[in-house]
C-alpha positions in Angstrom: -115.9 70.6 82.0 -112.9 70.0 84.4 -115.3 70.2 87.4 -117.4 67.6 86.0 -114.6 65.3 85.4 -113.3 65.7 89.0 -116.8 65.0 90.3 -117.1 61.9 88.2 -113.6 60.7 89.4 -114.6 61.4 93.0 -118.0 59.6 92.6 -116.1 56.6 90.9 -113.5 56.4 93.8 -116.5 56.6 96.4 -118.4 53.8 94.7 -115.3 51.6 94.5 -114.4 52.0 98.1 -117.9 52.0 99.8 -118.4 48.2 99.8 -115.0 47.7 101.4 -115.5 50.4 104.1 -119.0 48.9 104.8 -117.5 45.4 105.4 -114.7 46.8 107.5 -117.3 48.6 109.7 -119.3 45.5 110.1 -116.2 43.5 111.0 -115.3 46.1 113.6 -118.9 46.0 115.1 -118.8 42.2 115.4 -115.3 42.2 117.0 -116.5 45.0 119.4 -119.5 42.9 120.5 -117.4 39.8 121.0 -115.0 41.7 123.1 -117.8 43.1 125.2 -119.2 39.7 125.8 -115.8 38.3 126.7 -115.3 41.2 129.2 -118.8 40.7 130.8 -117.9 36.9 131.2 -114.6 37.9 132.8 -116.4 40.3 135.2 -118.9 37.6 136.2 -116.2 35.1 136.9 -114.5 37.7 139.1 -117.7 38.5 140.8 -118.4 34.9 141.5 -114.9 34.4 143.0 -115.1 37.7 145.2 -118.6 37.3 146.3 -118.2 33.5 147.1 -121.5 32.5 145.1 -122.2 31.6 141.7 -122.9 34.1 139.1 -124.4 33.6 135.6 -125.3 35.0 132.3 -128.6 33.8 130.9 -129.6 34.1 127.2 -133.2 34.0 126.2 -134.9 34.1 122.9 -137.3 37.1 122.9 -139.1 38.8 120.1 -136.8 37.5 117.2 -133.5 38.0 119.0 -131.4 36.9 122.0 -131.5 39.0 125.2 -128.9 38.4 128.0 -129.0 39.2 131.6 -126.7 38.6 134.6 -127.8 36.9 137.8 -126.3 35.9 141.2 -127.1 32.8 143.1 -129.5 33.6 145.9 -130.0 30.3 147.6 -126.8 28.4 147.3 -127.9 25.9 144.7 -126.4 27.5 141.6 -128.2 29.9 139.2 -131.2 27.8 137.8 -134.1 28.8 135.6 -136.7 27.8 138.3 -134.8 30.2 140.8 -134.7 33.0 138.3 -138.4 32.7 137.7 -139.2 32.7 141.4 -136.9 35.6 142.1 -134.6 33.6 144.4 -131.7 34.3 142.0 -131.1 38.0 141.9 -131.0 40.0 138.6 -127.8 42.1 138.4 -128.6 45.0 136.2 -131.0 45.1 133.3 -131.3 42.8 130.5 -129.4 43.6 127.3 -129.3 42.8 123.6 -126.6 43.1 121.0 -128.6 44.7 118.1 -129.4 47.8 120.2 -125.8 48.4 121.0 -124.2 47.2 117.7 -126.1 48.1 114.5 -126.5 44.9 112.4 -124.9 42.6 114.9 -126.6 39.8 116.9 -126.0 36.3 118.1 -125.7 34.3 114.9 -123.8 32.7 112.2 -123.1 33.6 108.5 -125.5 32.8 105.6 -123.2 29.9 104.4 -121.9 26.8 106.2 -118.5 27.5 107.9 -115.9 25.4 109.8 -116.4 24.9 113.4 -113.9 26.7 115.8 -110.7 24.7 116.2 -110.0 22.1 117.4 -113.6 20.8 116.6 -114.2 19.1 113.3 -117.2 19.6 111.1 -119.3 22.6 109.8 -121.8 25.1 111.3 -124.8 25.3 109.0 -126.3 28.8 108.8 -129.3 28.1 110.8 -127.3 26.6 113.9 -128.0 27.7 117.3 -125.4 30.5 118.0 -125.7 29.9 121.7 -123.9 26.7 122.5 -123.9 26.3 126.4 -126.4 23.4 126.7 -130.2 23.5 126.7 -130.7 26.1 129.4 -128.4 28.7 127.7 -127.2 29.7 131.3 -123.5 30.3 131.6 -122.5 29.7 135.2 -119.3 30.8 136.9 -118.3 29.4 140.3 -116.5 30.8 143.4 -113.7 28.4 142.4 -113.0 30.1 139.1 -114.5 27.4 136.9 -117.5 27.9 134.6 -119.7 26.3 132.0 -118.0 25.4 128.8 -119.3 26.6 125.3 -119.3 29.1 122.6 -121.3 32.2 121.7 -121.2 33.1 118.0 -121.7 36.8 117.1 -122.3 37.9 113.5 -123.6 40.5 111.0 -125.2 37.5 109.1 -123.4 38.0 105.8 -119.6 38.7 106.1 -118.3 38.7 109.6 -118.6 36.3 112.5 -116.6 35.8 115.8 -116.7 33.1 118.4 -116.4 33.7 122.1 -115.2 30.4 123.5 -115.3 29.7 127.2 -113.2 26.8 128.7 -115.0 25.7 131.8 -112.3 24.0 133.9 -110.1 27.2 133.8 -112.6 29.8 133.0 -110.3 30.9 130.2 -112.0 33.0 127.4 -110.8 33.2 123.8 -112.2 35.1 120.8 -111.9 33.7 117.4 -112.7 35.6 114.2 -113.6 33.8 110.9 -111.6 35.0 107.9 -114.2 34.6 105.1 -111.6 35.1 102.3 -109.1 32.6 103.7 -111.8 30.4 105.1 -110.1 29.7 108.5 -110.7 30.9 112.2 -108.0 33.1 113.5 -107.4 34.6 117.2 
């Protein structure tokens, strides 16, 4: 009888804490994916400065998810889609995706509208483009330390989202996390 009571209490405790644990793990995976993207951007910026040629991260939509790859300018006119297709701009490493590295995480937003990252006004609808670097989805870093400006949104789709913001004039990178309970972005 006592053993049954102990098992019941343990099962009750596990049932009560499991959702919080799952949410915490998901927030951790989203945060880790955002940090990795920020680190890759910082690495590309450094590579562009050291090599004295443009470097870029290109995001493409493939088979229902975003895939990203890194390129170096091969002909001195910047990293461009046409040069990538022709092979003039050199692929640095193999293409990657977030879903194979972080379970349940991909480029995306939450399932409800949320405010834009400060200081931008307005809201981000759930179906919005999570890659906000212009139409080409190429993030370029120059030998002068400058870059494209924009934001990448990384999410589990339901409870956690982070924004990796790149300021072009300085190449500065900031990560913002959306606190769904307080309904604000924090750094």
